[in-house]
C-alpha positions as CSV (number, residue, x, y, z in Angstrom):
1,M,-0.6,25.0,7.7
2,I,-4.0,25.5,6.0
3,G,-4.0,23.9,2.5
4,R,-0.6,22.2,3.0
5,H,-2.1,18.9,4.0
6,A,-1.4,17.3,0.6
7,D,1.9,16.1,2.3
8,L,0.3,13.6,4.6
9,S,3.6,12.5,6.1
10,I,3.5,15.6,8.4
11,Y,0.4,14.3,10.2
12,R,1.0,13.3,13.8
13,E,-1.1,12.5,16.8
14,L,-3.6,15.3,16.7
15,F,-5.5,17.1,19.3
16,R,-2.5,17.0,21.6
17,S,-3.0,19.0,24.8
18,E,-0.8,21.9,23.6
19,D,-2.7,22.2,20.3
20,F,-6.1,21.9,21.8
21,V,-5.4,24.3,24.6
22,K,-3.9,26.9,22.3
23,V,-6.9,26.8,19.9
24,S,-9.4,26.7,22.8
25,L,-7.7,29.7,24.4
26,G,-7.8,31.7,21.3
27,A,-11.4,30.8,20.7
28,F,-12.4,31.5,24.3
29,L,-11.2,35.1,24.0
30,I,-14.0,35.8,21.4
31,P,-17.0,35.3,23.8
32,L,-15.0,36.8,26.6
33,S,-14.7,40.0,24.6
34,F,-18.4,40.5,24.8
35,I,-18.5,40.7,28.6
36,L,-15.5,43.0,28.9
37,P,-16.4,46.7,29.4
38,K,-15.9,48.9,26.4
39,I,-13.2,50.9,28.1
40,Q,-10.9,52.8,25.8
41,V,-7.5,51.6,26.7
42,V,-5.7,53.6,24.1
43,P,-8.1,56.5,23.3
44,S,-5.8,58.0,20.6
45,I,-6.3,54.9,18.4
46,D,-9.8,54.0,19.7
47,L,-8.7,50.7,21.2
48,S,-10.9,49.1,23.9
49,L,-10.6,46.0,26.1
50,L,-13.0,44.2,23.7
51,D,-10.7,45.0,20.8
52,I,-7.6,43.9,22.7
53,A,-9.3,40.5,23.5
54,L,-10.1,40.0,19.8
55,L,-6.7,41.0,18.7
56,L,-5.2,38.5,21.2
57,S,-7.5,35.9,19.7
58,I,-6.2,36.7,16.2
59,A,-2.6,36.6,17.5
60,V,-3.2,33.1,18.9
61,N,-5.0,31.5,16.0
62,G,-4.4,33.9,13.1
63,L,-0.7,34.7,13.5
64,P,0.5,31.0,12.8
65,I,-1.4,31.2,9.5
66,I,0.3,34.5,8.6
67,V,3.7,33.2,9.6
68,E,3.3,30.1,7.5
69,A,2.2,32.2,4.6
70,G,5.3,34.3,4.9
71,R,7.5,31.2,5.0
72,G,5.7,29.9,1.9
73,I,6.5,33.2,0.0
74,L,10.1,33.1,1.1
75,N,10.3,29.5,-0.2
76,K,8.5,30.5,-3.4
77,E,5.6,28.2,-2.5
78,I,2.6,30.3,-3.0
79,N,-0.3,28.5,-1.3
80,V,-3.8,29.1,0.1
81,D,-2.4,30.3,3.4
82,E,-1.6,33.5,1.7
83,L,-5.3,34.0,0.8
84,V,-6.5,33.5,4.4
85,S,-3.6,35.7,5.7
86,I,-4.6,38.6,3.4
87,A,-8.2,38.2,4.6
88,I,-7.2,38.3,8.3
89,I,-4.9,41.3,7.7
90,A,-7.6,43.1,5.8
91,C,-10.1,42.5,8.6
92,M,-7.7,44.1,11.1
93,I,-6.9,47.0,8.8
94,N,-10.7,47.6,8.3
95,G,-11.3,47.4,12.1
96,N,-13.3,44.1,11.7
97,Y,-11.6,42.5,14.7
98,L,-14.5,40.2,15.5
99,E,-14.6,38.8,12.0
100,G,-10.8,38.4,11.9
101,A,-10.8,36.5,15.3
102,V,-13.8,34.3,14.3
103,V,-12.3,33.5,10.9
104,S,-8.9,32.7,12.4
105,A,-10.5,30.4,15.0
106,I,-12.7,28.6,12.5
107,M,-9.9,28.1,10.0
108,I,-7.4,26.8,12.6
109,F,-10.0,24.5,14.2
110,G,-11.2,23.3,10.8
111,A,-7.6,22.5,9.9
112,L,-7.2,20.4,13.1
113,V,-10.5,18.5,12.3
114,E,-9.3,17.9,8.7
115,E,-6.1,16.5,10.0
116,A,-7.9,14.3,12.6
117,V,-10.2,12.8,10.0
118,S,-7.3,12.5,7.5
119,D,-5.2,10.8,10.1
120,S,-7.9,8.2,10.7
121,A,-7.3,7.1,7.1
122,R,-3.8,6.0,8.3
123,N,-5.0,3.8,11.1
124,S,-4.0,0.6,9.4
125,I,-0.5,1.9,8.8
126,R,-0.2,3.3,12.3
127,K,-1.2,-0.1,13.7
128,L,1.5,-1.8,11.7
129,M,4.0,0.6,13.3
130,A,2.8,-0.1,16.8
131,I,2.8,-3.9,16.7
132,T,6.6,-4.5,16.9
133,P,7.6,-4.6,20.6
134,K,10.2,-2.2,22.0
135,T,12.1,-5.0,23.8
136,T,12.6,-8.7,23.4
137,T,14.4,-11.6,25.2
138,I,17.6,-13.2,23.7
139,E,19.7,-16.1,24.9
140,K,23.3,-15.2,25.6
141,D,25.8,-17.3,27.5
142,C,23.0,-19.7,28.5
143,K,21.1,-16.8,30.1
144,E,18.0,-15.0,29.1
145,I,18.5,-11.2,28.7
146,E,15.9,-8.7,27.9
147,I,17.2,-6.0,25.5
148,D,16.0,-3.1,23.4
149,I,14.9,-4.4,20.0
150,K,17.3,-1.9,18.4
151,N,20.2,-3.9,19.9
152,V,19.2,-7.3,18.4
153,R,21.7,-8.5,15.8
154,I,21.5,-11.0,13.0
155,G,22.3,-14.5,14.4
156,D,21.0,-13.7,17.9
157,I,18.8,-16.4,19.5
158,V,15.4,-14.8,20.4
159,I,13.2,-16.5,22.9
160,I,9.4,-16.2,22.3
161,R,6.7,-17.5,24.7
162,A,2.9,-17.6,24.4
163,G,1.5,-14.1,24.1
164,D,4.7,-12.5,22.9
165,T,4.9,-10.5,19.7
166,I,7.8,-11.7,17.6
167,A,10.4,-9.0,17.2
168,V,12.4,-10.2,14.2
169,D,12.2,-12.2,11.0
170,G,13.9,-15.6,11.7
171,T,14.0,-19.3,11.7
172,V,12.7,-21.6,14.4
173,T,15.6,-23.5,16.0
174,E,13.7,-25.0,18.9
175,G,10.1,-25.6,20.0
176,S,6.7,-25.4,18.3
177,T,3.9,-22.8,18.3
178,A,0.9,-21.4,16.4
179,V,1.6,-17.9,15.1
180,D,-1.1,-15.3,14.3
181,E,0.2,-13.7,11.1
182,S,-2.8,-11.4,10.5
183,S,-0.6,-8.3,10.8
184,I,1.4,-9.5,7.7
185,T,-1.1,-11.5,5.7
186,G,-4.5,-10.3,7.0
187,E,-5.3,-14.0,7.6
188,S,-6.7,-14.5,11.2
189,I,-6.2,-18.3,11.4
190,P,-2.9,-19.0,13.3
191,V,-0.2,-20.9,11.3
192,Q,1.7,-23.8,13.0
193,K,5.5,-23.2,13.2
194,N,7.9,-26.0,13.9
195,F,11.7,-26.5,13.7
196,G,13.0,-24.8,10.5
197,G,9.9,-22.7,10.0
198,Q,10.0,-19.1,9.1
199,V,8.5,-16.4,11.3
200,F,8.1,-12.7,10.9
201,A,8.4,-9.6,13.0
202,G,5.1,-8.2,14.2
203,T,3.3,-11.6,14.3
204,L,2.0,-13.1,17.6
205,C,2.9,-16.3,19.3
206,T,-0.4,-17.7,20.5
207,N,0.8,-20.8,22.4
208,G,3.9,-22.9,23.0
209,F,7.5,-21.8,23.2
210,I,10.1,-21.3,20.5
211,K,13.6,-20.1,19.9
212,I,14.4,-18.1,16.8
213,K,17.6,-17.4,15.0
214,A,17.3,-13.7,13.9
215,D,17.7,-13.4,10.1
216,R,16.4,-9.9,9.6
217,V,15.9,-7.2,12.1
218,G,14.4,-3.7,12.4
219,R,13.8,-1.9,9.1
220,D,15.1,-4.9,7.2
221,S,12.4,-7.2,8.6
222,T,9.3,-7.9,6.5
223,I,7.1,-5.7,8.6
224,G,9.7,-2.9,8.6
225,R,10.0,-3.0,4.8
226,I,6.2,-3.1,4.4
227,I,5.9,0.0,6.6
228,Q,8.6,1.8,4.5
229,L,6.9,0.8,1.2
230,I,3.5,2.1,2.4
231,E,4.9,5.3,3.8
232,G,6.7,5.8,0.4
233,A,3.5,5.1,-1.4
234,E,1.7,8.0,0.4
235,Q,4.0,10.4,-1.4
236,Q,3.4,9.1,-4.9
237,K,0.9,11.1,-7.0
238,T,-2.0,9.6,-8.8
239,R,-2.9,10.9,-12.3
240,S,-5.8,12.7,-10.7
241,G,-3.5,14.1,-8.0
242,K,-1.1,15.5,-10.6
243,I,-4.0,17.2,-12.4
244,V,-5.2,18.7,-9.2
245,D,-1.7,20.1,-8.5
246,T,-1.5,21.6,-11.9
247,Y,-4.9,23.4,-11.5
248,A,-4.2,24.3,-7.9
249,A,-1.3,26.4,-8.9
250,W,-3.7,28.8,-10.7
251,F,-6.1,29.1,-7.7
252,T,-4.2,31.6,-5.7
253,P,-3.8,34.2,-8.5
254,V,-7.3,33.6,-9.8
255,I,-8.9,34.1,-6.3
256,L,-6.8,37.2,-5.7
257,F,-8.0,38.6,-9.0
258,A,-11.6,37.7,-8.0
259,A,-11.3,39.5,-4.7
260,V,-9.8,42.6,-6.2
261,F,-12.5,42.6,-8.9
262,T,-15.2,42.2,-6.2
263,Y,-13.8,45.1,-4.3
264,F,-13.6,47.5,-7.2
265,F,-17.0,46.4,-8.5
266,T,-18.8,46.7,-5.2
267,W,-16.4,48.9,-3.1
268,D,-17.2,46.5,-0.2
269,V,-14.1,45.2,1.5
270,T,-16.1,42.7,3.5
271,R,-17.2,40.9,0.3
272,A,-13.6,40.9,-1.0
273,I,-12.4,39.3,2.3
274,T,-15.1,36.7,2.0
275,V,-14.0,35.8,-1.5
276,L,-10.4,35.3,-0.2
277,I,-11.6,33.0,2.5
278,V,-14.0,30.8,0.6
279,G,-11.7,30.7,-2.4
280,C,-9.0,28.7,-0.6
281,P,-8.9,25.3,-2.4
282,C,-8.1,23.2,0.6
283,S,-10.7,20.6,-0.1
284,F,-9.5,20.5,-3.8
285,L,-5.9,19.8,-2.7
286,L,-7.1,17.1,-0.2
287,A,-9.3,15.3,-2.7
288,S,-6.6,12.9,-4.1
289,P,-4.0,12.4,-1.4
290,V,-6.3,11.6,1.5
291,T,-8.4,9.2,-0.6
292,T,-5.2,7.5,-1.8
293,V,-3.9,7.0,1.7
294,A,-7.3,5.7,2.9
295,A,-7.2,3.1,0.1
296,I,-3.6,2.1,0.7
297,G,-4.3,1.7,4.4
298,R,-7.4,-0.4,3.7
299,A,-5.5,-2.7,1.5
300,A,-2.7,-3.0,4.1
301,K,-5.4,-4.1,6.6
302,S,-6.1,-7.1,4.4
303,G,-2.5,-8.0,3.9
304,I,-2.1,-6.3,0.5
305,V,1.0,-4.0,0.2
306,V,0.5,-1.3,-2.4
307,K,3.5,0.7,-3.4
308,G,1.6,3.7,-4.7
309,G,-1.8,5.1,-5.4
310,K,-1.1,5.2,-9.1
311,Y,-1.0,1.4,-9.2
312,L,-4.5,1.2,-7.7
313,E,-5.6,3.9,-10.2
314,N,-4.1,1.7,-13.0
315,I,-6.1,-1.4,-11.8
316,A,-9.3,0.7,-11.8
317,D,-8.7,1.4,-15.5
318,S,-7.2,-2.0,-16.5
319,R,-8.9,-4.2,-19.1
320,G,-6.3,-7.0,-19.4
321,F,-5.3,-9.4,-16.6
322,F,-2.5,-11.9,-17.3
323,F,-1.6,-14.7,-14.9
324,D,1.4,-16.9,-14.4
325,K,0.3,-20.5,-13.7
326,T,2.6,-22.2,-11.2
327,G,2.2,-20.7,-7.7
328,T,-0.4,-18.1,-8.9
329,I,-3.4,-19.9,-10.5
330,T,-2.1,-23.1,-8.9
331,N,-1.1,-23.8,-5.3
332,G,2.6,-23.9,-6.2
333,E,2.9,-27.3,-4.5
334,P,3.3,-29.9,-7.3
335,E,3.0,-33.5,-6.5
336,I,4.9,-36.3,-8.2
337,V,2.3,-38.6,-9.8
338,A,4.6,-40.9,-11.9
339,I,8.2,-41.7,-12.5
340,I,9.2,-43.6,-15.7
341,S,12.8,-44.9,-15.8
342,A,14.9,-46.1,-18.8
343,E,16.0,-49.7,-19.1
344,G,18.5,-50.6,-16.4
345,V,17.7,-47.6,-14.3
346,T,15.4,-47.6,-11.2
347,N,12.8,-45.0,-10.3
348,N,14.8,-44.1,-7.2
349,E,17.9,-43.5,-9.2
350,V,16.0,-41.2,-11.5
351,L,14.7,-39.3,-8.5
352,A,18.1,-39.2,-6.8
353,M,19.7,-37.7,-9.9
354,A,17.0,-35.0,-10.1
355,A,17.2,-34.3,-6.4
356,A,21.0,-33.8,-6.6
357,L,20.4,-30.9,-8.9
358,E,17.2,-29.5,-7.4
359,K,18.4,-29.6,-3.7
360,G,17.6,-26.2,-2.2
361,S,15.8,-25.0,-5.3
362,L,13.1,-22.3,-4.8
363,H,11.1,-23.4,-7.8
364,P,8.0,-25.4,-6.9
365,L,8.9,-28.4,-9.1
366,G,12.4,-28.6,-7.6
367,A,11.0,-28.4,-4.1
368,A,8.6,-31.2,-4.9
369,I,11.4,-33.4,-6.1
370,G,13.5,-32.6,-3.1
371,K,10.6,-33.4,-0.8
372,K,9.9,-36.7,-2.4
373,A,13.5,-37.7,-2.2
374,E,13.5,-36.9,1.6
375,E,10.4,-38.9,2.1
376,L,12.0,-41.9,0.5
377,Q,15.3,-41.2,2.4
378,L,17.3,-41.4,-0.7
379,D,21.0,-40.8,-0.7
380,Y,22.4,-38.7,-3.5
381,A,25.7,-37.0,-4.3
382,R,26.2,-33.2,-4.2
383,A,25.9,-31.5,-7.5
384,E,28.5,-29.0,-8.7
385,D,28.6,-26.3,-11.3
386,I,24.8,-25.9,-11.2
387,R,23.4,-23.7,-13.9
388,T,19.9,-22.5,-14.2
389,E,18.3,-20.9,-17.2
390,A,14.8,-19.5,-16.7
391,G,12.3,-21.3,-18.8
392,Q,15.0,-23.7,-20.1
393,G,15.9,-26.1,-17.2
394,I,18.8,-26.8,-14.9
395,S,22.1,-28.6,-15.4
396,G,25.1,-29.6,-13.3
397,M,27.8,-32.1,-12.6
398,V,27.2,-35.1,-10.3
399,E,30.1,-37.4,-9.7
400,G,31.7,-36.6,-13.1
401,Q,28.4,-37.0,-15.0
402,H,26.7,-34.1,-16.7
403,I,23.0,-34.0,-15.7
404,E,20.2,-31.9,-17.2
405,I,16.6,-31.5,-16.2
406,V,14.6,-30.4,-19.2
407,T,11.1,-30.4,-20.6
408,S,10.1,-34.0,-21.5
409,R,10.6,-35.0,-25.1
410,T,8.5,-38.1,-24.9
411,L,5.5,-37.4,-22.5
412,D,3.4,-34.6,-23.7
413,D,-0.4,-34.8,-23.5
414,N,-1.4,-36.3,-20.2
415,G,-2.2,-33.0,-18.4
416,Y,0.9,-33.2,-16.2
417,T,4.1,-31.3,-16.1
418,N,6.7,-33.7,-17.5
419,I,10.4,-33.4,-17.2
420,D,13.3,-35.6,-18.5
421,I,16.4,-36.4,-16.5
422,V,19.3,-36.5,-19.0
423,V,22.6,-38.0,-18.0
424,D,25.5,-37.5,-20.5
425,S,23.0,-36.9,-23.3
426,R,21.0,-40.1,-22.4
427,V,17.5,-39.9,-21.0
428,F,17.6,-41.8,-17.7
429,G,13.9,-41.3,-17.0
430,S,11.0,-38.9,-16.8
431,I,9.0,-37.5,-13.9
432,S,5.4,-36.3,-14.1
433,L,4.0,-33.8,-11.7
434,I,0.7,-32.1,-11.1
435,D,0.1,-28.7,-9.5
436,R,-3.6,-28.4,-8.7
437,P,-5.4,-25.0,-9.1
438,R,-6.2,-23.0,-6.0
439,A,-9.5,-23.8,-4.4
440,K,-11.0,-20.4,-5.3
441,A,-9.2,-19.8,-8.6
442,E,-12.2,-20.6,-10.7
443,A,-14.5,-18.3,-8.6
444,T,-11.9,-15.6,-8.7
445,I,-11.7,-15.7,-12.5
446,K,-15.5,-15.6,-12.8
447,A,-15.7,-12.6,-10.4
448,I,-13.0,-10.7,-12.3
449,R,-14.8,-11.3,-15.6
450,E,-18.1,-10.1,-14.0
451,L,-16.3,-6.9,-13.1
452,G,-15.9,-6.2,-16.8
453,I,-12.3,-7.3,-17.4
454,E,-12.2,-8.0,-21.1
455,K,-9.1,-10.0,-21.5
456,I,-7.9,-12.8,-19.1
457,A,-5.1,-15.1,-20.1
458,I,-2.4,-17.4,-18.6
459,I,1.2,-16.8,-19.7
460,S,3.2,-19.7,-18.4
461,G,6.7,-21.3,-18.8
462,D,5.1,-24.7,-18.3
463,Q,4.3,-27.2,-21.0
464,N,1.2,-26.9,-23.2
465,S,-0.7,-29.8,-21.7
466,P,-0.7,-28.7,-18.0
467,V,-1.3,-25.1,-18.9
468,R,-4.2,-26.0,-21.1
469,T,-5.7,-28.3,-18.4
470,T,-5.3,-25.6,-15.7
471,A,-6.8,-22.9,-17.9
472,E,-9.8,-25.0,-18.7
473,S,-10.4,-26.0,-15.1
474,V,-10.6,-22.3,-14.0
475,G,-12.5,-21.0,-16.9
476,I,-9.7,-19.2,-18.8
477,K,-9.9,-19.6,-22.6
478,E,-6.7,-17.9,-23.7
479,Y,-3.3,-19.3,-22.6
480,Y,0.3,-19.3,-23.8
481,A,2.6,-22.1,-22.8
482,S,6.4,-22.7,-22.8
483,Q,7.0,-18.9,-22.5
484,K,10.5,-17.8,-21.5
485,P,10.7,-14.7,-19.3
486,A,11.5,-12.5,-22.3
487,E,8.5,-14.0,-24.2
488,K,6.3,-13.2,-21.2
489,L,7.5,-9.6,-21.3
490,D,6.8,-9.5,-25.1
491,R,3.2,-10.8,-24.5
492,I,2.6,-8.0,-22.0
493,E,4.0,-5.3,-24.1
494,A,2.0,-6.5,-27.1
495,Y,-1.2,-5.8,-25.3
496,T,-2.4,-2.4,-26.5
497,E,-6.1,-2.6,-25.8
498,G,-5.8,-0.8,-22.5
499,L,-3.8,-0.9,-19.2
500,S,-2.5,-4.3,-18.2
501,V,-2.1,-6.2,-14.9
502,Y,0.3,-9.2,-14.5
503,I,0.0,-11.5,-11.6
504,G,3.0,-13.8,-10.8
505,D,5.0,-15.3,-8.0
506,G,7.6,-12.5,-8.0
507,I,10.6,-14.8,-8.6
508,N,11.0,-15.7,-12.3
509,D,8.3,-13.3,-13.5
510,A,10.3,-10.1,-12.9
511,P,10.3,-8.9,-16.5
512,A,6.6,-9.3,-16.9
513,L,5.8,-7.8,-13.6
514,K,7.8,-4.7,-14.6
515,A,6.5,-4.5,-18.1
516,A,2.8,-4.5,-17.0
517,D,1.2,-1.2,-16.0
518,T,0.7,-2.9,-12.6
519,G,2.6,-6.0,-11.4
520,I,1.0,-8.1,-8.6
521,A,3.1,-10.7,-6.8
522,M,2.1,-13.5,-4.5
523,G,4.1,-12.8,-1.4
524,T,4.3,-15.9,0.8
525,R,7.0,-17.6,-1.2
526,G,10.0,-15.5,-1.9
527,A,8.6,-12.4,-0.1
528,D,11.9,-10.5,-0.5
529,V,11.8,-10.8,-4.2
530,A,8.0,-10.0,-4.3
531,L,8.4,-6.9,-2.3
532,E,11.3,-5.7,-4.5
533,T,9.8,-6.5,-7.9
534,A,6.1,-6.0,-7.8
535,D,3.9,-2.9,-7.5
536,I,1.4,-4.7,-5.3
537,V,2.0,-7.8,-3.1
538,L,-0.6,-10.2,-1.9
539,M,1.2,-11.1,1.3
540,N,-1.2,-14.0,2.1
541,D,-1.2,-15.5,-1.5
542,R,-5.0,-15.2,-1.6
543,L,-5.8,-15.0,-5.3
544,E,-9.4,-14.4,-4.4
545,Q,-8.5,-10.9,-3.1
546,L,-8.2,-9.7,-6.7
547,P,-11.9,-8.8,-7.1
548,F,-11.7,-6.9,-3.8
549,L,-8.6,-5.1,-5.1
550,I,-10.4,-4.1,-8.3
551,Q,-13.4,-2.9,-6.4
552,L,-11.2,-1.0,-3.9
553,S,-9.3,0.7,-6.7
554,R,-12.4,1.7,-8.6
555,K,-13.9,3.1,-5.4
556,M,-10.7,5.1,-4.8
557,S,-10.8,6.5,-8.3
558,R,-14.5,7.2,-8.1
559,T,-14.1,8.9,-4.7
560,I,-11.3,11.1,-6.0
561,Q,-13.4,12.2,-8.9
562,I,-16.4,12.9,-6.7
563,N,-14.2,14.9,-4.2
564,I,-12.6,16.9,-7.0
565,W,-15.9,18.0,-8.5
566,L,-17.6,18.4,-5.1
567,S,-14.8,20.7,-3.8
568,F,-14.6,22.6,-7.1
569,S,-18.4,23.2,-7.0
570,I,-18.4,24.3,-3.4
571,N,-15.5,26.7,-4.1
572,C,-17.2,28.2,-7.1
573,I,-20.6,28.6,-5.5
574,A,-19.1,30.0,-2.3
575,V,-17.0,32.6,-4.3
576,I,-20.1,33.8,-6.1
577,A,-22.1,33.9,-2.8
578,G,-19.3,35.8,-1.2
579,A,-18.9,38.3,-4.0
580,T,-22.7,39.0,-4.0
581,G,-22.9,39.4,-0.3
582,L,-24.8,36.2,0.5
583,L,-21.9,35.0,2.7
584,T,-20.2,37.0,5.4
585,P,-16.5,36.3,6.2
586,I,-17.6,34.2,9.2
587,W,-20.0,32.1,7.3
588,G,-17.5,31.9,4.5
589,A,-15.0,30.3,6.9
590,V,-17.6,27.9,8.1
591,T,-18.5,26.9,4.5
592,H,-14.8,26.5,3.6
593,N,-14.1,24.1,6.4
594,M,-17.4,22.2,6.1
595,G,-16.4,21.5,2.4
596,S,-12.9,20.3,3.4
597,I,-14.2,18.1,6.2
598,L,-16.9,16.6,3.9
599,V,-14.2,15.8,1.3
600,V,-11.9,14.2,3.9
601,A,-14.8,12.3,5.5
602,L,-15.8,10.8,2.1
603,A,-12.1,9.8,1.6
604,A,-11.9,8.2,5.0
605,S,-15.0,6.1,4.3
606,I,-12.9,4.0,2.0
607,G,-11.4,2.5,5.2
608,F,-14.7,0.8,5.9
609,T,-14.8,-1.0,2.5
610,K,-15.6,-4.7,3.1
611,E,-13.9,-7.7,1.5
612,R,-16.9,-9.7,0.4
613,P,-16.5,-13.5,0.0
614,L,-16.7,-15.0,-3.5
615,A,-19.9,-16.7,-4.5
């Protein structure tokens, strides 16, 4: 109960009628006792109606604390409930029923307020949980049937009309619409979806009419997995949180000793009771977890999935940021700018050979080749025995010929990405592509540098010329080209000047993402891989969110430190004030809860952090 709020997964809808009525009833008995006649109900033990009312108040509000303390002892989990329980019991033994009742009411009410404020930090997460509809309409046997979302199966055809919230991840099989994907990406501008387009559960159909083939449902959908990741992230401890847990273990025995010392030094049981009450380190225990949840929830509101507070804490302390190029610094949408064919070979033949291998490829270069071939309506045979080696190229058999797509051996320094199409060891031709930097990439790098990041570099598998051109265009001086996945990993591990952050597309950057202290993936393309591999996912692919993420992480770390020192200072001062008689048990309970509420309120304020536009 009191002091056990570090496990934020237990928070539920607070101030429910039963809770509020129970606390109010117990508190109401206190003023009621003053108007009751002081009739001795049990003369032998000097018990009046006033005393009975106060004892009932203690039973309503104090007994749950005592019971929870007993459970903690049985489970060998000594916590701050034990301190308050001892104080309440001591009040009753000493005949201070009024103080016992008031302290019980204040502590219970304070706990509810703490939970209410703490719960507000989870608003963004709760909103994610609430957006998926409970029912949806599917097409079966040429009829429309409304069914519970739990009964939707992969392959079902789901019907979505304007104003409907999409219930599954799927592929559009009919119709066209604009979809509000802000719940996933944080981006408020609707995205047009046509035949073959991908849609996600929890997004809103703003107009039109579509039919969707369900690809992922329930907890396996993108929104379902995001919720699971964020809920799991709440339970992960930051470095500060682990330190707090270590010191918190000493609080109960130290405060017990302080209370006993106070009693034997002053022979005043009231002072000892006050020390027990104000010594409860509730605010100290709340300092890290509530702040972490508030930061994770705020990130989720902007379409940033954070798998644990420790990764935000790492970013706050990081001094090295390393970027992949294609799909990270650049748009990930290469354009073919030139095709050079060998003698006796046409440009279309070169393109058709490349498209045969790259058909269905997830790599941006392969997608660009396939797109161009479709635009020209080229016919090409189906490739077989396709083999891909990350950072090396792709090869396969097409109508008995061995075809390879490799880094160009002839074109080198034109600023483009150049590839050769090799057929049976003969170069048939070369294709040059350009992938332009994101519109706000340069401003993003400038903002990151202004935030004090000391080392910024590009580590790319692309050729030297396009990597150099891209780096120069966005203001990055250090870059490494032609890096295989293992070499990217080595570059990250070689950085020893501080904590590192690697930002990639989450597909072929897995080793580097894992090697970095924090891996950040661009989530729009290959969202499945990004969610699995990275520690943080930018679901909307907005690179310009990195400065906001740095500022949010630093604000989180700063708030945790402030809360720790604030709660520790309040506890120490209150213990001294209680021991010297400056605080009574009642005012001690007020001080204790005001400190906890202040700490939680400071943590919850992170939810109002604004994402400022880049200059």
